[in-house]
C-alpha positions as CSV (number, residue, x, y, z in Angstrom):
1,M,100.4,58.8,41.6
2,P,102.6,58.7,45.6
3,I,106.1,59.3,45.4
4,I,108.4,57.3,47.5
5,T,111.8,58.8,48.8
6,E,112.8,56.5,51.3
7,D,115.0,53.5,50.3
8,L,116.1,55.7,47.2
9,S,118.8,53.1,45.2
10,M,121.7,55.4,44.6
11,F,122.8,53.3,41.6
12,L,119.7,53.9,40.2
13,F,119.4,57.6,41.3
14,L,122.6,58.1,39.8
15,L,122.0,55.9,36.4
16,S,118.4,57.8,35.8
17,I,120.8,61.1,36.4
18,L,122.9,59.7,33.7
19,A,120.1,58.5,31.4
20,G,118.5,62.5,31.2
21,C,121.7,63.6,30.7
22,L,122.1,61.9,27.9
23,M,118.9,62.6,26.3
24,G,119.3,66.5,27.1
25,V,122.4,66.2,24.9
26,V,120.6,64.6,22.1
27,S,117.8,67.0,22.2
28,G,120.1,69.7,22.8
29,L,122.0,68.7,19.7
30,I,119.5,67.6,17.5
31,P,117.7,70.2,15.5
32,G,114.1,70.0,15.8
33,L,113.8,67.6,19.0
34,H,113.3,69.7,22.2
35,S,113.3,68.1,26.0
36,N,109.5,68.6,25.9
37,N,109.5,65.7,23.5
38,F,111.5,63.3,26.0
39,A,109.3,64.6,28.6
40,L,106.2,63.6,27.3
41,L,107.4,60.6,26.0
42,L,108.6,59.2,29.2
43,V,105.6,60.2,31.0
44,S,103.8,58.6,28.1
45,A,105.7,54.9,28.8
46,S,105.9,55.7,32.7
47,P,102.8,53.2,33.6
48,L,105.0,50.5,31.6
49,L,108.5,51.7,33.5
50,I,106.4,51.5,37.1
51,E,105.1,48.1,36.2
52,N,108.3,46.7,35.8
53,G,109.9,48.0,38.6
54,I,111.4,51.2,37.8
55,P,109.2,53.6,40.6
56,A,107.9,57.2,39.5
57,I,111.0,59.0,41.1
58,Y,113.4,57.7,38.9
59,I,111.2,58.8,35.7
60,I,110.8,62.2,37.5
61,C,114.7,62.3,37.8
62,M,115.1,61.6,34.1
63,I,112.8,64.3,33.2
64,L,114.8,67.0,35.3
65,A,118.0,65.7,34.1
66,N,116.8,66.1,30.4
67,C,115.5,69.4,30.9
68,I,118.6,70.9,32.4
69,T,121.2,69.4,30.2
70,H,119.3,70.5,27.2
71,T,119.4,74.0,28.2
72,F,123.5,74.0,28.4
73,H,123.7,72.0,24.7
74,D,121.4,73.4,22.5
75,I,123.7,76.3,21.9
76,I,125.9,74.1,19.8
77,P,123.7,73.8,16.8
78,A,122.2,77.4,17.4
79,I,125.8,78.5,16.3
80,Y,127.5,75.8,14.2
81,L,124.4,74.8,12.7
82,G,122.2,77.8,12.4
83,V,119.2,76.0,13.5
84,P,118.3,77.4,16.7
85,N,115.0,76.7,18.6
86,S,112.8,79.6,20.0
87,D,115.1,80.1,23.0
88,M,118.5,80.0,21.6
89,A,117.6,82.1,18.6
90,L,118.7,85.8,19.7
91,A,122.1,84.0,20.8
92,V,122.9,83.4,16.9
93,L,124.1,86.4,16.1
94,P,126.7,87.1,18.3
95,G,127.8,83.3,18.6
96,H,128.3,83.4,14.5
97,Q,130.4,86.7,15.3
98,L,132.7,84.2,17.2
99,L,132.2,81.5,14.7
100,L,133.3,83.5,11.8
101,D,136.7,84.4,13.7
102,G,137.3,81.0,14.4
103,R,136.1,81.1,18.2
104,G,133.0,78.9,18.0
105,P,134.5,76.8,20.8
106,E,134.8,80.0,22.8
107,A,131.5,80.9,21.9
108,I,130.2,77.4,23.5
109,R,132.8,77.8,26.7
110,L,131.1,81.1,27.5
111,S,127.4,79.7,26.8
112,A,128.1,76.7,29.4
113,L,129.8,79.2,31.7
114,G,126.8,81.4,31.8
115,S,124.5,78.5,32.3
116,A,126.5,77.1,35.2
117,G,126.6,80.4,36.9
118,S,122.8,80.6,36.4
119,V,122.2,77.5,38.3
120,I,124.6,78.7,40.9
121,V,122.6,82.0,41.3
122,S,118.9,80.3,41.3
123,I,120.0,78.1,44.2
124,I,121.7,81.2,46.2
125,L,118.2,83.1,45.3
126,L,116.0,79.9,46.2
127,L,114.8,81.2,49.7
128,P,114.3,84.8,48.8
129,F,112.7,84.5,45.6
130,G,110.2,81.8,47.2
131,F,109.7,84.2,50.1
132,L,108.5,86.8,47.7
133,L,107.0,85.0,45.1
134,Y,104.6,83.0,48.0
135,T,103.8,86.4,49.3
136,I,103.2,88.3,46.3
137,Y,101.7,85.9,44.3
138,P,98.3,86.4,45.7
139,L,98.0,90.1,45.3
140,I,98.6,90.1,41.7
141,Q,97.6,86.9,40.2
142,D,94.5,88.9,39.0
143,Y,96.2,91.3,37.0
144,I,98.4,88.4,35.3
145,G,96.5,88.7,32.0
146,W,97.5,92.5,31.8
147,M,100.9,91.6,32.7
148,L,101.0,89.2,29.6
149,L,99.7,91.4,27.6
150,F,101.9,93.8,28.0
151,I,104.8,91.5,27.2
152,A,103.3,90.2,24.1
153,F,103.2,93.9,23.0
154,L,106.7,94.2,23.8
155,M,107.8,91.4,22.2
156,I,105.7,92.8,18.6
157,V,106.8,96.3,19.3
158,T,110.5,95.5,19.9
159,E,110.9,94.1,16.2
160,K,113.2,96.0,14.1
161,G,111.9,97.9,11.3
162,E,114.0,98.8,8.4
163,Y,113.4,102.2,6.6
164,V,113.8,101.8,2.4
165,P,114.2,105.5,1.1
166,G,111.3,106.2,-1.9
167,Q,109.0,103.8,0.0
168,G,107.5,105.8,2.7
169,S,108.0,106.3,6.3
170,L,105.4,103.7,7.2
171,T,108.3,100.8,5.5
172,R,109.9,100.6,8.7
173,Y,106.7,99.3,10.8
174,R,106.8,96.3,8.4
175,Y,108.1,94.1,10.8
176,K,106.2,94.9,13.7
177,F,103.1,94.4,11.4
178,Y,104.6,90.6,10.5
179,A,105.7,89.9,14.1
180,L,101.6,91.1,15.1
181,L,100.7,88.4,12.5
182,V,103.0,85.6,13.7
183,F,101.5,86.3,17.1
184,V,97.7,86.1,16.4
185,M,98.4,83.7,13.7
186,S,99.9,81.1,16.1
187,G,97.3,82.3,19.0
188,L,94.3,81.4,16.6
189,L,96.0,78.3,16.4
190,G,96.5,77.4,19.8
191,I,92.8,78.4,20.9
192,F,91.5,75.7,18.1
193,A,94.0,73.4,19.2
194,F,93.3,73.3,23.0
195,G,89.6,73.7,22.2
196,K,89.6,70.6,20.5
197,E,92.3,68.6,22.3
198,S,89.5,66.0,23.1
199,M,89.9,64.6,19.4
200,A,93.4,63.8,20.1
201,N,94.1,60.1,20.6
202,S,97.0,57.8,21.2
203,L,98.0,54.6,20.5
204,F,98.7,54.0,24.4
205,E,95.2,54.0,25.9
206,S,96.3,54.8,29.5
207,D,98.1,58.1,28.0
208,S,96.6,61.6,28.1
209,P,97.3,63.1,24.7
210,S,99.1,66.7,25.0
211,I,98.6,68.8,21.9
212,L,101.2,70.8,22.6
213,L,103.4,67.9,21.1
214,P,102.1,68.6,17.4
215,L,101.7,72.3,18.4
216,L,105.5,72.9,19.6
217,S,107.4,70.4,17.4
218,G,105.5,72.1,14.5
219,L,106.1,75.5,15.3
220,F,109.6,75.0,16.5
221,G,110.7,72.0,15.5
222,A,109.6,70.6,12.2
223,S,109.8,74.6,10.5
224,Q,113.0,74.9,12.0
225,L,114.6,71.7,10.1
226,I,112.8,72.5,6.6
227,I,114.7,75.9,6.9
228,S,117.9,74.2,7.4
229,L,117.4,71.8,4.7
230,T,117.3,74.6,1.9
231,T,120.7,76.3,3.3
232,S,124.1,75.7,4.1
233,S,126.9,77.1,5.5
234,V,130.8,77.4,5.5
235,I,132.8,77.3,8.9
236,P,136.0,78.7,9.1
237,A,138.8,77.1,10.8
238,Q,138.4,77.1,14.8
239,R,140.8,77.2,17.7
240,T,140.2,76.9,21.0
241,S,141.1,79.3,23.6
242,L,140.1,80.6,26.7
243,I,137.6,83.0,27.9
244,S,138.9,86.7,28.0
245,L,136.2,88.6,29.0
246,P,137.0,90.4,32.5
247,A,135.4,88.5,35.3
248,N,132.8,91.6,36.3
249,R,131.6,91.4,33.0
250,I,130.8,88.0,33.5
251,I,129.4,88.4,36.7
252,K,127.1,91.1,35.5
253,A,126.3,89.1,32.6
254,I,125.6,85.5,34.8
255,T,123.0,87.7,37.2
256,S,121.3,89.8,34.7
257,G,120.4,86.6,32.9
258,S,119.3,85.0,36.0
259,I,117.1,87.7,36.8
260,A,115.4,87.6,34.0
261,G,114.9,84.3,33.5
262,S,113.7,84.3,36.9
263,F,111.3,87.2,36.1
264,V,109.7,85.2,33.6
265,A,109.6,81.8,35.2
266,W,106.4,82.0,37.6
267,L,104.2,83.8,34.4
268,P,102.0,81.1,32.5
269,G,102.4,80.3,28.8
270,V,106.1,82.7,28.8
271,S,108.7,80.8,27.7
272,S,112.9,81.7,27.9
273,S,112.6,83.0,24.8
274,V,110.9,86.5,26.2
275,A,113.4,86.7,29.1
276,T,115.9,86.7,26.5
277,L,114.4,89.7,24.6
278,L,114.1,91.3,27.9
279,A,118.1,90.7,28.8
280,E,118.5,91.7,25.0
281,Q,116.8,94.8,25.7
282,F,118.9,95.5,29.0
283,S,121.7,94.6,27.2
284,R,121.2,97.3,24.6
285,I,120.4,100.0,27.1
286,R,123.2,99.3,29.1
287,G,125.5,99.4,25.9
288,K,124.5,102.9,25.0
289,Q,125.2,104.2,28.3
290,N,128.5,102.5,27.9
291,S,129.3,103.4,24.4
292,D,131.2,106.5,25.7
293,K,132.8,105.1,28.0
294,T,134.4,102.0,26.1
295,S,138.3,101.6,25.6
296,I,140.0,101.9,22.5
297,S,142.1,98.7,23.5
298,E,138.6,96.8,24.2
299,D,137.9,94.0,22.1
300,P,135.0,94.5,19.9
301,L,133.8,90.8,20.3
302,D,133.2,91.4,24.6
303,E,129.7,92.4,23.9
304,A,129.1,89.4,21.7
305,R,130.7,87.3,24.7
306,E,128.7,89.3,27.5
307,F,125.7,88.7,25.4
308,I,125.8,84.8,24.8
309,I,126.5,84.5,29.0
310,S,123.4,86.5,29.7
311,V,121.1,84.5,26.9
312,S,122.2,80.9,28.0
313,G,122.0,82.1,31.8
314,V,118.5,83.1,31.0
315,N,117.8,79.8,29.2
316,T,118.8,77.6,32.4
317,A,117.7,79.8,34.9
318,N,114.3,79.5,33.6
319,A,114.2,75.7,33.9
320,V,116.1,75.9,37.3
321,F,113.3,79.0,38.8
322,G,110.5,77.1,37.1
323,L,110.6,73.8,39.5
324,F,110.8,76.4,42.1
325,V,108.0,78.1,40.9
326,F,105.8,74.5,41.3
327,F,107.3,74.2,44.6
328,F,106.3,77.1,46.2
329,I,102.6,78.2,44.7
330,G,102.0,74.5,42.7
331,R,101.9,76.3,39.0
332,T,103.7,74.6,36.2
333,R,105.2,76.8,33.6
334,N,107.6,74.6,31.2
335,G,106.6,71.2,29.8
336,A,109.0,69.6,31.9
337,I,107.4,70.7,35.1
338,V,104.1,69.6,33.6
339,A,105.4,66.2,32.9
340,I,106.3,65.5,36.6
341,S,103.7,67.1,38.2
342,S,101.9,64.8,36.2
343,L,103.8,61.9,38.1
344,L,103.1,63.0,41.8
345,E,100.7,64.5,44.1
346,P,101.1,67.7,46.0
347,S,101.0,65.8,49.2
348,A,104.3,63.7,47.8
349,I,106.5,67.1,47.6
350,D,108.5,67.3,51.0
351,I,112.2,68.6,52.2
352,P,113.4,65.2,50.8
353,F,111.9,65.4,47.8
354,I,113.0,68.9,47.4
355,L,116.6,68.1,47.9
356,I,116.3,65.3,45.8
357,L,115.2,67.3,42.8
358,L,117.9,69.9,43.8
359,C,120.7,67.4,43.7
360,V,119.8,66.2,40.4
361,V,120.1,70.0,39.0
362,I,123.1,70.4,40.6
363,L,125.0,66.8,39.4
364,A,122.9,67.3,35.7
365,S,124.8,71.1,35.6
366,I,128.1,69.6,36.4
367,F,127.8,66.9,33.4
368,S,126.8,69.4,31.4
369,Y,129.3,72.2,31.6
370,Y,132.0,69.4,30.5
371,S,130.1,67.7,28.2
372,T,129.2,71.2,26.4
373,I,132.9,72.5,26.4
374,K,134.1,68.9,25.0
375,I,131.5,68.9,22.5
376,G,132.3,72.2,21.4
377,N,135.6,71.6,21.3
378,I,135.2,68.7,18.5
379,I,131.9,69.6,17.0
380,H,133.5,71.4,14.1
381,L,135.7,68.2,13.4
382,L,132.5,65.9,13.8
383,M,130.4,68.3,11.1
384,E,132.9,67.2,8.5
385,K,131.8,63.7,8.9
386,I,128.3,63.8,9.2
387,N,125.8,64.1,6.7
388,Y,123.6,66.9,7.6
389,R,120.4,66.7,5.2
390,K,119.9,62.9,6.2
391,L,120.3,63.9,10.0
392,S,117.5,66.6,9.4
393,I,115.2,64.3,7.4
394,A,115.6,61.4,9.7
395,V,114.7,63.5,12.9
396,L,111.9,65.3,10.8
397,T,110.6,61.8,10.0
398,G,110.9,61.2,14.0
399,L,109.1,63.9,14.6
400,V,106.1,63.0,12.1
401,V,106.2,59.3,13.7
402,M,105.9,60.6,17.2
403,V,103.1,63.3,16.6
404,T,101.4,60.3,14.9
405,I,101.5,57.7,17.6
406,F,100.9,59.9,20.3
407,T,98.3,62.6,18.7
408,G,96.5,60.5,16.2
409,M,95.7,62.1,12.8
410,F,94.1,65.3,14.2
411,G,97.7,65.6,15.8
412,I,99.1,65.1,12.2
413,V,96.5,68.2,11.1
414,I,97.6,70.7,14.2
415,F,101.4,69.8,13.4
416,L,100.9,70.7,9.7
417,M,99.1,73.9,10.0
418,A,102.1,74.4,13.1
419,T,104.8,73.6,10.5
420,S,103.0,75.9,8.2
421,I,103.0,78.9,10.4
422,G,106.6,78.2,12.0
423,L,108.1,79.0,8.1
424,L,106.7,82.4,8.5
425,P,109.3,84.1,11.0
426,S,112.2,83.0,8.9
427,F,110.8,84.5,5.8
428,M,109.4,87.3,7.7
429,N,112.6,88.2,9.1
430,V,111.0,88.3,12.3
431,R,111.9,86.7,16.1
432,K,110.6,83.2,16.0
433,S,109.7,83.5,19.8
434,N,106.8,85.3,18.2
435,A,104.9,82.1,17.8
436,M,104.6,81.7,21.2
437,G,101.3,83.4,20.7
438,V,100.1,79.9,20.2
439,I,100.5,79.7,24.3
440,L,100.2,83.0,25.3
441,L,97.1,84.1,23.8
442,P,95.1,81.6,24.8
443,V,96.2,82.1,28.5
444,I,95.6,86.1,27.8
445,L,92.1,85.5,26.8
446,Y,91.7,83.1,30.0
447,F,93.0,85.5,32.3
448,L,91.0,88.5,30.7
């Protein structure tokens, strides 16, 4: 489908960005929803929208703005509601440390700073990253399967074991076994679902059903909603405060997060949750190296502050670099870029088109930075007036309806299986990112 960038209406351009940003706020704030859900919805509705005079370029702007905005706002339910998605799960503990100290708004401000800073770093690295990727990718693409296998191995072996006296020395390895189990089970489900994707059917005849919708909605959406329905949290009184972390540590956190996000952006099947894992390991190593140098007067929460910035930077940088990867090597690495690629032809990618999308990223980031901070300052007040249980049930119902409409009964079967597997990490006390085996294992087998 060709893209026409001439005669671009500034009003419709800004309106489409605003619409995408609002979708990103909704998907970021409501547990169980992801920007991929809106991306798939917009692609499915694109024939109808184009028929009614809305060119594909504006639909693409909405998808991209939605994706960027989501990466800013998904920290809020991770901290305040305790129901993170796979990308922000590792930020929960540091975020809760600040929340329990009455500094929840500061945690949100730190996250917004990390995301905004990663956008700046990503744009600065655009040309060197693109040149490097364009140069080395042909040389290493034959080894991608082995690289992904190593990353999967790293995900599993870094699960923390716990030694229990009297239960034997092998007890500490049970978490690694649980992680392997979740990875393999989700991977086998992915192999089955992708192999039988033709059985999915949409109520829209012009739509090509994507089995990713029931898979990801079940593993990372419905399962987390079910867990959240069985838990409740008490939030202490919160106070708004400015960021007190030293500037040099802020810059280090943003840079490390951006680099980690860019590292995995060009690898197929690897989400920002894996980059977050890499950032966590780097932070842990650096923390050990600096432990003897830590000043007695240093705020003990500074490490948590730095980690939140880094994790948020990973999440947003991964989304931005995913766009760059598509530009330079023509590969799609996340749901939003897959949706965008379905709306255009390779010949439509030119300098004006790339500049338009960069403008979308910048404008969406500016909007998201201020909206994230604003919402973070008042969310604890709003939660007192919201029935969270009813909200979770409504979202869960909405996911079931979406899966039924866009993938039919086969999608419902996959959705139920994915939800069941998605519940396991919470009960086994392992990272939910291990369920990314649903994509990683099929991709590894494909390349090997």
